[in-house]
All heavy atoms as a GROMACS GRO file, in nm:
protein
  590
    1MET      N    1   0.870  -1.095  -2.455
    1MET     CA    2   0.860  -1.237  -2.436
    1MET      C    3   0.713  -1.272  -2.411
    1MET      O    4   0.650  -1.218  -2.321
    1MET     CB    5   0.947  -1.279  -2.317
    1MET     CG    6   0.927  -1.421  -2.276
    1MET     SD    7   1.026  -1.470  -2.134
    1MET     CE    8   1.176  -1.511  -2.216
    2PRO      N    9   0.658  -1.363  -2.488
    2PRO     CA   10   0.517  -1.402  -2.471
    2PRO      C   11   0.494  -1.472  -2.337
    2PRO      O   12   0.580  -1.543  -2.286
    2PRO     CB   13   0.491  -1.499  -2.585
    2PRO     CG   14   0.601  -1.477  -2.683
    2PRO     CD   15   0.718  -1.426  -2.604
    3THR      N   16   0.377  -1.449  -2.281
    3THR     CA   17   0.337  -1.511  -2.156
    3THR      C   18   0.201  -1.576  -2.176
    3THR      O   19   0.114  -1.518  -2.239
    3THR     CB   20   0.328  -1.405  -2.045
    3THR    OG1   21   0.455  -1.343  -2.030
    3THR    CG2   22   0.285  -1.465  -1.914
    4THR      N   23   0.185  -1.693  -2.122
    4THR     CA   24   0.057  -1.763  -2.130
    4THR      C   25  -0.014  -1.748  -1.996
    4THR      O   26   0.047  -1.766  -1.891
    4THR     CB   27   0.078  -1.912  -2.161
    4THR    OG1   28   0.148  -1.922  -2.285
    4THR    CG2   29  -0.054  -1.986  -2.169
    5VAL      N   30  -0.143  -1.716  -2.002
    5VAL     CA   31  -0.223  -1.703  -1.880
    5VAL      C   32  -0.343  -1.795  -1.893
    5VAL      O   33  -0.415  -1.792  -1.992
    5VAL     CB   34  -0.271  -1.556  -1.863
    5VAL    CG1   35  -0.360  -1.544  -1.742
    5VAL    CG2   36  -0.154  -1.462  -1.855
    6ARG      N   37  -0.361  -1.878  -1.792
    6ARG     CA   38  -0.478  -1.966  -1.789
    6ARG      C   39  -0.581  -1.904  -1.695
    6ARG      O   40  -0.550  -1.876  -1.579
    6ARG     CB   41  -0.440  -2.105  -1.741
    6ARG     CG   42  -0.347  -2.176  -1.835
    6ARG     CD   43  -0.323  -2.319  -1.790
    6ARG     NE   44  -0.209  -2.377  -1.853
    6ARG     CZ   45  -0.210  -2.434  -1.973
    6ARG    NH1   46  -0.322  -2.439  -2.042
    6ARG    NH2   47  -0.100  -2.485  -2.023
    7LEU      N   48  -0.700  -1.883  -1.745
    7LEU     CA   49  -0.807  -1.823  -1.667
    7LEU      C   50  -0.917  -1.924  -1.645
    7LEU      O   51  -0.935  -2.018  -1.724
    7LEU     CB   52  -0.864  -1.702  -1.741
    7LEU     CG   53  -0.766  -1.589  -1.773
    7LEU    CD1   54  -0.836  -1.485  -1.860
    7LEU    CD2   55  -0.714  -1.526  -1.647
    8SER      N   56  -0.993  -1.901  -1.540
    8SER     CA   57  -1.112  -1.984  -1.520
    8SER      C   58  -1.209  -1.954  -1.634
    8SER      O   59  -1.203  -1.846  -1.695
    8SER     CB   60  -1.178  -1.951  -1.386
    8SER     OG   61  -1.233  -1.820  -1.390
    9PRO      N   62  -1.298  -2.047  -1.664
    9PRO     CA   63  -1.396  -2.020  -1.770
    9PRO      C   64  -1.477  -1.892  -1.744
    9PRO      O   65  -1.505  -1.817  -1.837
    9PRO     CB   66  -1.486  -2.144  -1.767
    9PRO     CG   67  -1.398  -2.253  -1.714
    9PRO     CD   68  -1.310  -2.185  -1.614
   10GLU      N   69  -1.511  -1.867  -1.618
   10GLU     CA   70  -1.587  -1.746  -1.586
   10GLU      C   71  -1.505  -1.620  -1.616
   10GLU      O   72  -1.556  -1.526  -1.678
   10GLU     CB   73  -1.629  -1.745  -1.439
   10GLU     CG   74  -1.705  -1.619  -1.402
   10GLU     CD   75  -1.733  -1.607  -1.253
   10GLU    OE1   76  -1.698  -1.699  -1.177
   10GLU    OE2   77  -1.789  -1.504  -1.215
   11ALA      N   78  -1.379  -1.618  -1.574
   11ALA     CA   79  -1.295  -1.501  -1.599
   11ALA      C   80  -1.272  -1.483  -1.749
   11ALA      O   81  -1.273  -1.371  -1.800
   11ALA     CB   82  -1.162  -1.515  -1.524
   12GLU      N   83  -1.249  -1.593  -1.819
   12GLU     CA   84  -1.230  -1.587  -1.964
   12GLU      C   85  -1.354  -1.529  -2.033
   12GLU      O   86  -1.343  -1.443  -2.120
   12GLU     CB   87  -1.200  -1.727  -2.018
   12GLU     CG   88  -1.178  -1.732  -2.168
   12GLU     CD   89  -1.044  -1.678  -2.212
   12GLU    OE1   90  -0.948  -1.683  -2.133
   12GLU    OE2   91  -1.034  -1.630  -2.327
   13ASN      N   92  -1.471  -1.573  -1.990
   13ASN     CA   93  -1.595  -1.522  -2.048
   13ASN      C   94  -1.612  -1.372  -2.020
   13ASN      O   95  -1.648  -1.296  -2.110
   13ASN     CB   96  -1.715  -1.600  -1.993
   13ASN     CG   97  -1.844  -1.558  -2.059
   13ASN    OD1   98  -1.852  -1.550  -2.182
   13ASN    ND2   99  -1.945  -1.529  -1.979
   14ARG      N  100  -1.584  -1.332  -1.898
   14ARG     CA  101  -1.596  -1.190  -1.863
   14ARG      C  102  -1.498  -1.106  -1.945
   14ARG      O  103  -1.532  -0.998  -1.992
   14ARG     CB  104  -1.572  -1.171  -1.714
   14ARG     CG  105  -1.684  -1.228  -1.628
   14ARG     CD  106  -1.655  -1.221  -1.482
   14ARG     NE  107  -1.645  -1.080  -1.437
   14ARG     CZ  108  -1.601  -1.044  -1.318
   14ARG    NH1  109  -1.561  -1.135  -1.232
   14ARG    NH2  110  -1.597  -0.918  -1.285
   15LEU      N  111  -1.376  -1.156  -1.960
   15LEU     CA  112  -1.276  -1.085  -2.039
   15LEU      C  113  -1.319  -1.076  -2.185
   15LEU      O  114  -1.305  -0.970  -2.248
   15LEU     CB  115  -1.140  -1.154  -2.026
   15LEU     CG  116  -1.022  -1.088  -2.093
   15LEU    CD1  117  -1.000  -0.947  -2.041
   15LEU    CD2  118  -0.897  -1.173  -2.072
   16ASN      N  119  -1.371  -1.184  -2.238
   16ASN     CA  120  -1.422  -1.182  -2.376
   16ASN      C  121  -1.533  -1.080  -2.394
   16ASN      O  122  -1.535  -1.006  -2.491
   16ASN     CB  123  -1.473  -1.321  -2.417
   16ASN     CG  124  -1.361  -1.417  -2.448
   16ASN    OD1  125  -1.253  -1.378  -2.492
   16ASN    ND2  126  -1.386  -1.546  -2.423
   17GLN      N  127  -1.626  -1.078  -2.298
   17GLN     CA  128  -1.737  -0.983  -2.306
   17GLN      C  129  -1.688  -0.839  -2.300
   17GLN      O  130  -1.736  -0.752  -2.373
   17GLN     CB  131  -1.838  -1.010  -2.194
   17GLN     CG  132  -1.912  -1.142  -2.207
   17GLN     CD  133  -1.994  -1.149  -2.334
   17GLN    OE1  134  -2.060  -1.053  -2.372
   17GLN    NE2  135  -1.987  -1.263  -2.402
   18LEU      N  136  -1.593  -0.811  -2.210
   18LEU     CA  137  -1.538  -0.677  -2.198
   18LEU      C  138  -1.468  -0.635  -2.326
   18LEU      O  139  -1.490  -0.523  -2.376
   18LEU     CB  140  -1.440  -0.672  -2.080
   18LEU     CG  141  -1.372  -0.538  -2.054
   18LEU    CD1  142  -1.474  -0.429  -2.023
   18LEU    CD2  143  -1.270  -0.552  -1.942
   19ALA      N  144  -1.387  -0.723  -2.380
   19ALA     CA  145  -1.316  -0.692  -2.505
   19ALA      C  146  -1.414  -0.667  -2.618
   19ALA      O  147  -1.398  -0.571  -2.695
   19ALA     CB  148  -1.220  -0.807  -2.540
   20LYS      N  149  -1.515  -0.749  -2.628
   20LYS     CA  150  -1.615  -0.734  -2.734
   20LYS      C  151  -1.693  -0.604  -2.717
   20LYS      O  152  -1.715  -0.531  -2.814
   20LYS     CB  153  -1.711  -0.853  -2.731
   20LYS     CG  154  -1.814  -0.852  -2.840
   20LYS     CD  155  -1.902  -0.976  -2.833
   20LYS     CE  156  -2.008  -0.971  -2.942
   20LYS     NZ  157  -2.097  -1.087  -2.933
   21ALA      N  158  -1.732  -0.572  -2.594
   21ALA     CA  159  -1.813  -0.453  -2.569
   21ALA      C  160  -1.736  -0.323  -2.594
   21ALA      O  161  -1.795  -0.221  -2.628
   21ALA     CB  162  -1.867  -0.455  -2.426
   22THR      N  163  -1.605  -0.328  -2.576
   22THR     CA  164  -1.525  -0.206  -2.586
   22THR      C  165  -1.443  -0.196  -2.713
   22THR      O  166  -1.387  -0.090  -2.742
   22THR     CB  167  -1.428  -0.195  -2.466
   22THR    OG1  168  -1.339  -0.306  -2.469
   22THR    CG2  169  -1.504  -0.190  -2.334
   23GLY      N  170  -1.433  -0.306  -2.786
   23GLY     CA  171  -1.352  -0.305  -2.907
   23GLY      C  172  -1.202  -0.310  -2.880
   23GLY      O  173  -1.122  -0.286  -2.970
   24ARG      N  174  -1.165  -0.339  -2.758
   24ARG     CA  175  -1.024  -0.353  -2.723
   24ARG      C  176  -0.989  -0.501  -2.719
   24ARG      O  177  -1.076  -0.587  -2.706
   24ARG     CB  178  -0.997  -0.291  -2.587
   24ARG     CG  179  -1.024  -0.144  -2.583
   24ARG     CD  180  -0.905  -0.077  -2.525
   24ARG     NE  181  -0.928   0.064  -2.504
   24ARG     CZ  182  -0.840   0.156  -2.536
   24ARG    NH1  183  -0.725   0.121  -2.589
   24ARG    NH2  184  -0.864   0.283  -2.515
   25SER      N  185  -0.860  -0.530  -2.724
   25SER     CA  186  -0.817  -0.670  -2.721
   25SER      C  187  -0.814  -0.722  -2.578
   25SER      O  188  -0.802  -0.645  -2.482
   25SER     CB  189  -0.678  -0.684  -2.783
   25SER     OG  190  -0.580  -0.624  -2.701
   26LYS      N  191  -0.821  -0.854  -2.566
   26LYS     CA  192  -0.805  -0.916  -2.434
   26LYS      C  193  -0.666  -0.886  -2.380
   26LYS      O  194  -0.650  -0.860  -2.261
   26LYS     CB  195  -0.829  -1.066  -2.442
   26LYS     CG  196  -0.972  -1.103  -2.474
   26LYS     CD  197  -1.001  -1.250  -2.458
   26LYS     CE  198  -0.913  -1.338  -2.541
   26LYS     NZ  199  -0.948  -1.481  -2.530
   27ALA      N  200  -0.566  -0.885  -2.466
   27ALA     CA  201  -0.428  -0.856  -2.425
   27ALA      C  202  -0.418  -0.716  -2.363
   27ALA      O  203  -0.345  -0.696  -2.266
   27ALA     CB  204  -0.333  -0.868  -2.543
   28PHE      N  205  -0.493  -0.621  -2.418
   28PHE     CA  206  -0.493  -0.486  -2.362
   28PHE      C  207  -0.535  -0.489  -2.216
   28PHE      O  208  -0.470  -0.430  -2.129
   28PHE     CB  209  -0.587  -0.395  -2.442
   28PHE     CG  210  -0.611  -0.262  -2.377
   28PHE    CD1  211  -0.521  -0.158  -2.394
   28PHE    CD2  212  -0.724  -0.241  -2.298
   28PHE    CE1  213  -0.543  -0.034  -2.332
   28PHE    CE2  214  -0.747  -0.119  -2.238
   28PHE     CZ  215  -0.656  -0.016  -2.254
   29TYR      N  216  -0.645  -0.558  -2.187
   29TYR     CA  217  -0.696  -0.562  -2.050
   29TYR      C  218  -0.607  -0.644  -1.958
   29TYR      O  219  -0.588  -0.607  -1.841
   29TYR     CB  220  -0.841  -0.612  -2.047
   29TYR     CG  221  -0.933  -0.508  -2.104
   29TYR    CD1  222  -0.995  -0.526  -2.227
   29TYR    CD2  223  -0.956  -0.390  -2.035
   29TYR    CE1  224  -1.078  -0.428  -2.279
   29TYR    CE2  225  -1.038  -0.292  -2.086
   29TYR     CZ  226  -1.099  -0.311  -2.209
   29TYR     OH  227  -1.180  -0.213  -2.260
   30LEU      N  228  -0.551  -0.753  -2.006
   30LEU     CA  229  -0.459  -0.831  -1.923
   30LEU      C  230  -0.335  -0.749  -1.890
   30LEU      O  231  -0.288  -0.750  -1.776
   30LEU     CB  232  -0.422  -0.960  -1.994
   30LEU     CG  233  -0.535  -1.062  -2.007
   30LEU    CD1  234  -0.493  -1.176  -2.098
   30LEU    CD2  235  -0.578  -1.113  -1.871
   31ARG      N  236  -0.283  -0.678  -1.989
   31ARG     CA  237  -0.166  -0.592  -1.965
   31ARG      C  238  -0.200  -0.485  -1.862
   31ARG      O  239  -0.123  -0.458  -1.769
   31ARG     CB  240  -0.121  -0.530  -2.097
   31ARG     CG  241   0.008  -0.454  -2.089
   31ARG     CD  242   0.062  -0.410  -2.225
   31ARG     NE  243  -0.038  -0.367  -2.320
   31ARG     CZ  244  -0.082  -0.441  -2.424
   31ARG    NH1  245  -0.035  -0.562  -2.445
   31ARG    NH2  246  -0.172  -0.392  -2.507
   32ARG      N  247  -0.317  -0.422  -1.875
   32ARG     CA  248  -0.359  -0.319  -1.779
   32ARG      C  249  -0.371  -0.376  -1.638
   32ARG      O  250  -0.328  -0.314  -1.540
   32ARG     CB  251  -0.495  -0.258  -1.818
   32ARG     CG  252  -0.496  -0.167  -1.937
   32ARG     CD  253  -0.445  -0.027  -1.907
   32ARG     NE  254  -0.504   0.036  -1.791
   32ARG     CZ  255  -0.612   0.114  -1.792
   32ARG    NH1  256  -0.674   0.139  -1.905
   32ARG    NH2  257  -0.658   0.168  -1.681
   33LEU      N  258  -0.431  -0.493  -1.626
   33LEU     CA  259  -0.446  -0.556  -1.495
   33LEU      C  260  -0.310  -0.580  -1.430
   33LEU      O  261  -0.291  -0.549  -1.312
   33LEU     CB  262  -0.522  -0.689  -1.507
   33LEU     CG  263  -0.671  -0.677  -1.527
   33LEU    CD1  264  -0.729  -0.811  -1.571
   33LEU    CD2  265  -0.737  -0.631  -1.399
   34VAL      N  266  -0.218  -0.635  -1.505
   34VAL     CA  267  -0.086  -0.663  -1.449
   34VAL      C  268  -0.014  -0.534  -1.412
   34VAL      O  269   0.037  -0.518  -1.301
   34VAL     CB  270  -0.001  -0.747  -1.547
   34VAL    CG1  271   0.143  -0.757  -1.501
   34VAL    CG2  272  -0.062  -0.885  -1.564
   35GLU      N  273  -0.009  -0.440  -1.505
   35GLU     CA  274   0.063  -0.316  -1.480
   35GLU      C  275   0.001  -0.235  -1.366
   35GLU      O  276   0.073  -0.174  -1.287
   35GLU     CB  277   0.070  -0.232  -1.608
   35GLU     CG  278   0.161  -0.296  -1.713
   35GLU     CD  279   0.156  -0.226  -1.848
   35GLU    OE1  280   0.076  -0.132  -1.866
   35GLU    OE2  281   0.235  -0.267  -1.936
   36ASP      N  282  -0.131  -0.232  -1.359
   36ASP     CA  283  -0.199  -0.152  -1.256
   36ASP      C  284  -0.193  -0.215  -1.117
   36ASP      O  285  -0.205  -0.145  -1.017
   36ASP     CB  286  -0.346  -0.129  -1.293
   36ASP     CG  287  -0.362  -0.035  -1.411
   36ASP    OD1  288  -0.262   0.024  -1.458
   36ASP    OD2  289  -0.477  -0.020  -1.459
   37HIS      N  290  -0.174  -0.347  -1.109
   37HIS     CA  291  -0.184  -0.413  -0.979
   37HIS      C  292  -0.057  -0.486  -0.936
   37HIS      O  293  -0.053  -0.543  -0.827
   37HIS     CB  294  -0.303  -0.509  -0.979
   37HIS     CG  295  -0.432  -0.438  -0.997
   37HIS    ND1  296  -0.493  -0.366  -0.896
   37HIS    CD2  297  -0.511  -0.422  -1.107
   37HIS    CE1  298  -0.603  -0.311  -0.942
   37HIS    NE2  299  -0.616  -0.343  -1.069
   38LEU      N  300   0.047  -0.480  -1.015
   38LEU     CA  301   0.171  -0.548  -0.979
   38LEU      C  302   0.231  -0.489  -0.852
   38LEU      O  303   0.278  -0.563  -0.765
   38LEU     CB  304   0.271  -0.542  -1.094
   38LEU     CG  305   0.395  -0.629  -1.081
   38LEU    CD1  306   0.360  -0.775  -1.055
   38LEU    CD2  307   0.481  -0.616  -1.206
   39ASP      N  308   0.227  -0.358  -0.836
   39ASP     CA  309   0.277  -0.294  -0.714
   39ASP      C  310   0.203  -0.347  -0.591
   39ASP      O  311   0.265  -0.374  -0.488
   39ASP     CB  312   0.261  -0.142  -0.719
   39ASP     CG  313   0.361  -0.075  -0.810
   39ASP    OD1  314   0.461  -0.138  -0.847
   39ASP    OD2  315   0.338   0.043  -0.844
   40ASP      N  316   0.071  -0.361  -0.602
   40ASP     CA  317  -0.008  -0.411  -0.490
   40ASP      C  318   0.032  -0.554  -0.454
   40ASP      O  319   0.046  -0.588  -0.336
   40ASP     CB  320  -0.158  -0.407  -0.523
   40ASP     CG  321  -0.210  -0.267  -0.542
   40ASP    OD1  322  -0.150  -0.171  -0.488
   40ASP    OD2  323  -0.312  -0.251  -0.612
   41LEU      N  324   0.049  -0.638  -0.555
   41LEU     CA  325   0.087  -0.776  -0.530
   41LEU      C  326   0.225  -0.785  -0.466
   41LEU      O  327   0.247  -0.866  -0.375
   41LEU     CB  328   0.084  -0.857  -0.661
   41LEU     CG  329  -0.055  -0.880  -0.719
   41LEU    CD1  330  -0.044  -0.943  -0.858
   41LEU    CD2  331  -0.138  -0.968  -0.627
   42GLU      N  332   0.318  -0.701  -0.512
   42GLU     CA  333   0.451  -0.699  -0.451
   42GLU      C  334   0.443  -0.655  -0.305
   42GLU      O  335   0.508  -0.714  -0.218
   42GLU     CB  336   0.543  -0.605  -0.528
   42GLU     CG  337   0.582  -0.658  -0.664
   42GLU     CD  338   0.653  -0.555  -0.750
   42GLU    OE1  339   0.633  -0.433  -0.730
   42GLU    OE2  340   0.730  -0.597  -0.838
   43ASP      N  341   0.363  -0.552  -0.277
   43ASP     CA  342   0.346  -0.504  -0.140
   43ASP      C  343   0.289  -0.613  -0.050
   43ASP      O  344   0.335  -0.633   0.063
   43ASP     CB  345   0.256  -0.381  -0.135
   43ASP     CG  346   0.322  -0.256  -0.192
   43ASP    OD1  347   0.445  -0.257  -0.210
   43ASP    OD2  348   0.249  -0.159  -0.218
   44ILE      N  349   0.189  -0.684  -0.099
   44ILE     CA  350   0.126  -0.791  -0.021
   44ILE      C  351   0.228  -0.901   0.007
   44ILE      O  352   0.241  -0.948   0.120
   44ILE     CB  353   0.003  -0.847  -0.094
   44ILE    CG1  354  -0.109  -0.744  -0.095
   44ILE    CG2  355  -0.043  -0.979  -0.033
   44ILE    CD1  356  -0.223  -0.777  -0.190
   45TYR      N  357   0.303  -0.941  -0.095
   45TYR     CA  358   0.403  -1.046  -0.078
   45TYR      C  359   0.507  -1.006   0.024
   45TYR      O  360   0.542  -1.083   0.114
   45TYR     CB  361   0.467  -1.080  -0.212
   45TYR     CG  362   0.578  -1.180  -0.203
   45TYR    CD1  363   0.551  -1.315  -0.184
   45TYR    CD2  364   0.711  -1.140  -0.210
   45TYR    CE1  365   0.653  -1.408  -0.172
   45TYR    CE2  366   0.814  -1.232  -0.199
   45TYR     CZ  367   0.785  -1.365  -0.181
   45TYR     OH  368   0.887  -1.457  -0.169
   46LEU      N  369   0.558  -0.884   0.013
   46LEU     CA  370   0.660  -0.837   0.106
   46LEU      C  371   0.605  -0.825   0.248
   46LEU      O  372   0.674  -0.857   0.345
   46LEU     CB  373   0.719  -0.705   0.059
   46LEU     CG  374   0.801  -0.714  -0.069
   46LEU    CD1  375   0.841  -0.574  -0.117
   46LEU    CD2  376   0.923  -0.801  -0.052
   47ALA      N  377   0.481  -0.780   0.262
   47ALA     CA  378   0.420  -0.770   0.394
   47ALA      C  379   0.404  -0.908   0.457
   47ALA      O  380   0.428  -0.926   0.577
   47ALA     CB  381   0.285  -0.700   0.386
   48GLU      N  382   0.364  -1.006   0.377
   48GLU     CA  383   0.350  -1.142   0.429
   48GLU      C  384   0.486  -1.198   0.472
   48GLU      O  385   0.495  -1.265   0.576
   48GLU     CB  386   0.286  -1.232   0.323
   48GLU     CG  387   0.138  -1.205   0.303
   48GLU     CD  388   0.079  -1.282   0.187
   48GLU    OE1  389   0.155  -1.338   0.104
   48GLU    OE2  390  -0.045  -1.285   0.177
   49GLN      N  391   0.590  -1.170   0.395
   49GLN     CA  392   0.725  -1.214   0.434
   49GLN      C  393   0.767  -1.149   0.565
   49GLN      O  394   0.822  -1.216   0.653
   49GLN     CB  395   0.827  -1.175   0.326
   49GLN     CG  396   0.838  -1.269   0.212
   49GLN     CD  397   0.954  -1.230   0.123
   49GLN    OE1  398   0.975  -1.113   0.093
   49GLN    NE2  399   1.030  -1.328   0.081
   50ARG      N  400   0.742  -1.020   0.578
   50ARG     CA  401   0.779  -0.946   0.698
   50ARG      C  402   0.706  -1.002   0.820
   50ARG      O  403   0.766  -1.021   0.926
   50ARG     CB  404   0.746  -0.798   0.679
   50ARG     CG  405   0.774  -0.712   0.797
   50ARG     CD  406   0.922  -0.682   0.809
   50ARG     NE  407   0.939  -0.576   0.906
   50ARG     CZ  408   1.013  -0.587   1.014
   50ARG    NH1  409   1.082  -0.696   1.037
   50ARG    NH2  410   1.023  -0.488   1.099
   51LEU      N  411   0.577  -1.029   0.806
   51LEU     CA  412   0.498  -1.085   0.916
   51LEU      C  413   0.552  -1.222   0.956
   51LEU      O  414   0.565  -1.253   1.075
   51LEU     CB  415   0.351  -1.095   0.877
   51LEU     CG  416   0.256  -1.147   0.982
   51LEU    CD1  417   0.261  -1.062   1.108
   51LEU    CD2  418   0.114  -1.152   0.927
   52GLU      N  419   0.588  -1.303   0.858
   52GLU     CA  420   0.645  -1.435   0.887
   52GLU      C  421   0.776  -1.422   0.964
   52GLU      O  422   0.802  -1.495   1.059
   52GLU     CB  423   0.668  -1.512   0.757
   52GLU     CG  424   0.718  -1.653   0.776
   52GLU     CD  425   0.734  -1.727   0.645
   52GLU    OE1  426   0.644  -1.718   0.560
   52GLU    OE2  427   0.839  -1.792   0.630
   53GLU      N  428   0.860  -1.326   0.924
   53GLU     CA  429   0.987  -1.303   0.994
   53GLU      C  430   0.962  -1.257   1.138
   53GLU      O  431   1.032  -1.300   1.230
   53GLU     CB  432   1.070  -1.199   0.920
   53GLU     CG  433   1.125  -1.250   0.788
   53GLU     CD  434   1.191  -1.142   0.705
   53GLU    OE1  435   1.200  -1.026   0.751
   53GLU    OE2  436   1.233  -1.173   0.592
   54LEU      N  437   0.864  -1.170   1.157
   54LEU     CA  438   0.830  -1.124   1.292
   54LEU      C  439   0.783  -1.240   1.379
   54LEU      O  440   0.827  -1.256   1.493
   54LEU     CB  441   0.722  -1.016   1.287
   54LEU     CG  442   0.767  -0.877   1.244
   54LEU    CD1  443   0.647  -0.789   1.215
   54LEU    CD2  444   0.854  -0.815   1.353
   55ARG      N  445   0.693  -1.320   1.327
   55ARG     CA  446   0.638  -1.433   1.403
   55ARG      C  447   0.745  -1.536   1.437
   55ARG      O  448   0.739  -1.601   1.540
   55ARG     CB  449   0.524  -1.498   1.326
   55ARG     CG  450   0.399  -1.413   1.324
   55ARG     CD  451   0.287  -1.480   1.250
   55ARG     NE  452   0.164  -1.402   1.263
   55ARG     CZ  453   0.061  -1.413   1.182
   55ARG    NH1  454   0.064  -1.499   1.080
   55ARG    NH2  455  -0.047  -1.339   1.199
   56ALA      N  456   0.844  -1.551   1.348
   56ALA     CA  457   0.950  -1.649   1.370
   56ALA      C  458   1.062  -1.592   1.458
   56ALA      O  459   1.156  -1.664   1.490
   56ALA     CB  460   1.007  -1.694   1.236
   57GLY      N  461   1.053  -1.464   1.494
   57GLY     CA  462   1.154  -1.404   1.578
   57GLY      C  463   1.281  -1.364   1.505
   57GLY      O  464   1.383  -1.336   1.566
   58ARG      N  465   1.277  -1.362   1.372
   58ARG     CA  466   1.394  -1.325   1.293
   58ARG      C  467   1.400  -1.175   1.267
   58ARG      O  468   1.491  -1.127   1.201
   58ARG     CB  469   1.394  -1.400   1.160
   58ARG     CG  470   1.410  -1.550   1.174
   58ARG     CD  471   1.429  -1.618   1.040
   58ARG     NE  472   1.320  -1.594   0.947
   58ARG     CZ  473   1.216  -1.675   0.928
   58ARG    NH1  474   1.207  -1.786   0.997
   58ARG    NH2  475   1.124  -1.646   0.840
   59SER      N  476   1.301  -1.103   1.316
   59SER     CA  477   1.294  -0.959   1.296
   59SER      C  478   1.225  -0.899   1.417
   59SER      O  479   1.172  -0.971   1.502
   59SER     CB  480   1.215  -0.929   1.168
   59SER     OG  481   1.217  -0.792   1.140
   60HIS      N  482   1.227  -0.767   1.426
   60HIS     CA  483   1.160  -0.702   1.538
   60HIS      C  484   1.095  -0.572   1.491
   60HIS      O  485   1.122  -0.524   1.382
   60HIS     CB  486   1.260  -0.673   1.651
   60HIS     CG  487   1.364  -0.573   1.612
   60HIS    ND1  488   1.474  -0.606   1.535
   60HIS    CD2  489   1.375  -0.440   1.638
   60HIS    CE1  490   1.547  -0.499   1.516
   60HIS    NE2  491   1.490  -0.396   1.576
   61THR      N  492   1.012  -0.518   1.574
   61THR     CA  493   0.945  -0.392   1.543
   61THR      C  494   1.014  -0.277   1.614
   61THR      O  495   1.092  -0.298   1.707
   61THR     CB  496   0.796  -0.396   1.586
   61THR    OG1  497   0.791  -0.419   1.727
   61THR    CG2  498   0.720  -0.505   1.513
   62VAL      N  499   0.982  -0.158   1.570
   62VAL     CA  500   1.034  -0.036   1.632
   62VAL      C  501   0.914   0.051   1.666
   62VAL      O  502   0.822   0.065   1.585
   62VAL     CB  503   1.128   0.040   1.535
   62VAL    CG1  504   1.178   0.168   1.598
   62VAL    CG2  505   1.245  -0.049   1.494
   63LYS      N  506   0.913   0.107   1.786
   63LYS     CA  507   0.802   0.192   1.827
   63LYS      C  508   0.797   0.316   1.741
   63LYS      O  509   0.901   0.373   1.705
   63LYS     CB  510   0.817   0.233   1.974
   63LYS     CG  511   0.802   0.119   2.071
   63LYS     CD  512   0.815   0.170   2.212
   63LYS     CE  513   0.804   0.056   2.311
   63LYS     NZ  514   0.816   0.104   2.449
   64ALA      N  515   0.675   0.359   1.708
   64ALA     CA  516   0.657   0.478   1.624
   64ALA      C  517   0.722   0.599   1.688
   64ALA      O  518   0.782   0.683   1.619
   64ALA     CB  519   0.509   0.504   1.600
   65GLU      N  520   0.713   0.610   1.819
   65GLU     CA  521   0.773   0.725   1.889
   65GLU      C  522   0.924   0.731   1.865
   65GLU      O  523   0.982   0.838   1.850
   65GLU     CB  524   0.749   0.720   2.040
   65GLU     CG  525   0.604   0.712   2.083
   65GLU     CD  526   0.552   0.566   2.089
   65GLU    OE1  527   0.615   0.480   2.152
   65GLU    OE2  528   0.448   0.542   2.026
   66ASP      N  529   0.988   0.613   1.860
   66ASP     CA  530   1.131   0.608   1.836
   66ASP      C  531   1.165   0.653   1.694
   66ASP      O  532   1.262   0.725   1.672
   66ASP     CB  533   1.186   0.467   1.862
   66ASP     CG  534   1.175   0.424   2.007
   66ASP    OD1  535   1.162   0.513   2.094
   66ASP    OD2  536   1.180   0.303   2.033
   67VAL      N  537   1.084   0.609   1.599
   67VAL     CA  538   1.108   0.649   1.460
   67VAL      C  539   1.088   0.798   1.444
   67VAL      O  540   1.173   0.869   1.390
   67VAL     CB  541   1.014   0.573   1.363
   67VAL    CG1  542   1.027   0.628   1.221
   67VAL    CG2  543   1.045   0.424   1.366
   68TRP      N  544   0.974   0.850   1.492
   68TRP     CA  545   0.946   0.993   1.479
   68TRP      C  546   1.044   1.077   1.560
   68TRP      O  547   1.085   1.184   1.516
   68TRP     CB  548   0.803   1.023   1.519
   68TRP     CG  549   0.702   0.966   1.424
   68TRP    CD1  550   0.610   0.870   1.451
   68TRP    CD2  551   0.686   0.997   1.284
   68TRP    NE1  552   0.539   0.839   1.338
   68TRP    CE2  553   0.583   0.917   1.234
   68TRP    CE3  554   0.750   1.085   1.199
   68TRP    CZ2  555   0.542   0.922   1.102
   68TRP    CZ3  556   0.708   1.090   1.064
   68TRP    CH2  557   0.605   1.009   1.018
   69GLY      N  558   1.083   1.026   1.673
   69GLY     CA  559   1.180   1.099   1.755
   69GLY      C  560   1.314   1.111   1.685
   69GLY      O  561   1.377   1.217   1.687
   70ASP      N  562   1.357   1.002   1.621
   70ASP     CA  563   1.484   1.005   1.549
   70ASP      C  564   1.478   1.100   1.429
   70ASP      O  565   1.576   1.166   1.396
   70ASP     CB  566   1.522   0.866   1.500
   70ASP     CG  567   1.564   0.772   1.614
   70ASP    OD1  568   1.591   0.823   1.725
   70ASP    OD2  569   1.568   0.651   1.592
   71LEU      N  570   1.362   1.109   1.365
   71LEU     CA  571   1.347   1.197   1.249
   71LEU      C  572   1.346   1.344   1.290
   71LEU      O  573   1.388   1.431   1.213
   71LEU     CB  574   1.220   1.164   1.171
   71LEU     CG  575   1.221   1.029   1.101
   71LEU    CD1  576   1.083   1.000   1.040
   71LEU    CD2  577   1.327   1.026   0.992
   72ALA      N  578   1.296   1.372   1.408
   72ALA     CA  579   1.287   1.511   1.455
   72ALA      C  580   1.422   1.566   1.497
   72ALA      O  581   1.443   1.687   1.500
   72ALA     CB  582   1.189   1.521   1.571
   73ASP      N  583   1.515   1.477   1.531
   73ASP     CA  584   1.648   1.522   1.578
   73ASP      C  585   1.732   1.577   1.466
   73ASP      O  586   1.731   1.556   1.358
   73ASP     CB  587   1.722   1.408   1.646
   73ASP     CG  588   1.653   1.366   1.776
   73ASP    OD1  589   1.579   1.448   1.832
   73ASP    OD2  590   1.675   1.251   1.817
   0.00000   0.00000   0.00000
C-alpha cells in the first residue's frame, strides 16, 4: 500500500542529496529509516503511556528487589 510522506524542505533536500550521492532511491532510505527506527518509536510511545498511567495513579511500580527475588525462587 503506497504511503505519502511530507518532509520539510531541508529534510527533502538532504534526502535528495543522499540519494544522488549514493545512487540509491529516496524510497530506499525512507524505508530504511522506518524499518530501522520503528521499534524505537514504539518503545518511546509505550514508555510515555506507562509514565502517564503512573502519574495518574492507574498503575504502580514494583521494587527491583521484589522482581529479582521472585525470579531467584
